[in-house]
C-alpha positions, 0 to 999 in steps of 0.5 A: 365278592367272586359271586357278585364278579360272577353276577356282573358277567364276563371280563369284558363286561366288568372291565368295561371302564377301564377297558373303555378307558384304554381304547379312549387313551390309546386310539385317541394316541393312534390318531395323534400320531398318525398327524404327526407321523404324516406331517413328518418331512423327509422321512426315510423308509426305515422311519416309516417302518418304525413308525408304522410298527408303533402304530399298529402296537398301539391300535392293538393296545386295548387288547392286552394292555401290559404286554402290548404297552411294555412292547411299545416302551422296550421298542421306544427304547430300542430305537432310542438307544440300540440300533445303530441308527439310534435317537432319543426322539423316540422317547418322546413320541405319543406312543411311548407317553401312551404306553407309560400312562397305560402301564401306570393304570395297571399298576394302580399306586400312585406313591411308587409314581411320586416317589420316582417323580421326586427322585427325579427331580432331586437327580435334575436339581443335584446335576444342577448344583454339581454341574454333571450335565449328564446326570441333569439331562438323564433326569430331564430326558425321563421327567416326562415318562414319569409323568405320564406314568404318574397320571396312569397310576392316578387314573387306575386308583381312581377306577379301583376306588370306583369299582369298589364302591360299586361293590360294596353298594351291591353287596349292601343291596344284595344283603337287604334283599335276602334280609327281606327274603328270610323275614317274609320267610321266617315271619310269614311263611313259616309262622303260618305253617306253625299256625296251620300244624297248631289248628290241625293238631287241635281239630284232630283232638276232637275227631273220633272216626278213623278215616279222618284221624289218619287224613288229619295225621297225614296233614300234619305229617306234610306240615310237619315234614314241610316246616322242617324242611322250609327251616333246614333247607332255605331259612337257615341257609339263607341266615348264614348267607346274610351274615356272610355278607358281611366282612369277617374281619369286621366287628358287625358279624355278631351285632347282625345275627343278635339283631336277626334273632331280636327280630325273630324273636319280636315276630314269634313274641306277637304271634304268641300275644295274638294266640293268647287273645284269641284263646280269650275270646278276643277279635283281631290279629297283631300287626308288624309293618315295615322293615323290623330287620332295619331297627336297632337292636336295643329298640328291638328289645325295647318293643319286645317289653311293649308287646309283652306289657301291652299284650299281658294287659289285654289279656288281664284286664282287657274284655273280649271282643275287637281289639286293634295291635299294630307295630309299625316301621316307618320309612324314615325309621320312626317306629310307632305301636297303637294298642286298643281294647275294650276293658272289663268292669273294675272287679270291686264293683263300681262300674268303672272300667278296669285298667292297669295301675300308672305306676307299676310295668306302665312306668317301668316301661315308660323309662326303657322308652325314654332311654331309647328317646321314646315316648308313650300316651296312655287313655281310658275313655268311654271303656275303651283302654288305648296305648300309643308309643313312638320312638323316632330315629329308631333305625342305625346304630345303637347310639342311645345307650 
């Protein structure tokens, strides 16, 4: 929360709505009080000084609402009771009402104001029934001030609710941004470095010249150092920061970490399948498109099974050549998996393409897909094996279990 406040800027900017409302209430009240003052009849020099003091306090009220609001209320009480020429009139002036509203806005707790209001009503009723005119007069005297204070508490409470809602929205946006950065770093940058490192080691094994071997060792050392620093200084701290943006007292932190881990495992699985296919002469690259981090954890597990099963079938039954393997997460939360490759000729010599058995892993995979609301279609035509998987409503909470 402190980081959000720092990003929002200094106090006057963070408190813009609250301070702006205080300025509007204070200065509009000052304008009304000025009109009342100008329309006064037979005002003495003492009355002019009292009005001037209240006017100055009202104009300065937005700059220190707590202190100046209390000063206005204290001055009004003094003018009503304490000074030699006192008048209850000063408790019913606009400055006293405005100060009560501003002080209530700072309290932001409507329940105490409601309790006090109900207490004044009960006192007034009791004074009327018991014929206690003093008690009844006391209750009616302060009833309007209590109402003004209650209005201020409701305004402050509404502002506080809006500020919390805004802070939560900013926190959610910040977390989503960090998740995108995390997946770009891990699934794109880090994996590319891993692939470059593996290829460099493979090329080094085929070298015989000492100078070239030394250069290859330098490249491998730089790649290993860069990968270690990326993981240690960037990826892990970013992952920790993402998990800490959740409420520590809530129960979503473990779910978030497991979801991130499942997403990372999915990308690693896709990367591994792509490497196995390349080693066997297949041409192409598996693709993962969309915001995988938004997918439910149970669906991510099923997607991982699909990638394992379909990739294994390509290796076992496919023929080296071009292939397609795409995992796509659309904006409406639908996940689709499309896989297509050429089939080898049946080992029995029938000339028919070799395809995975329909009563084995694909049947189990179909059952897993049904458990998360998904479906699968399989076809083998013209020597090409094609699988299409669709899982609607794959984002959100795990509510299909």
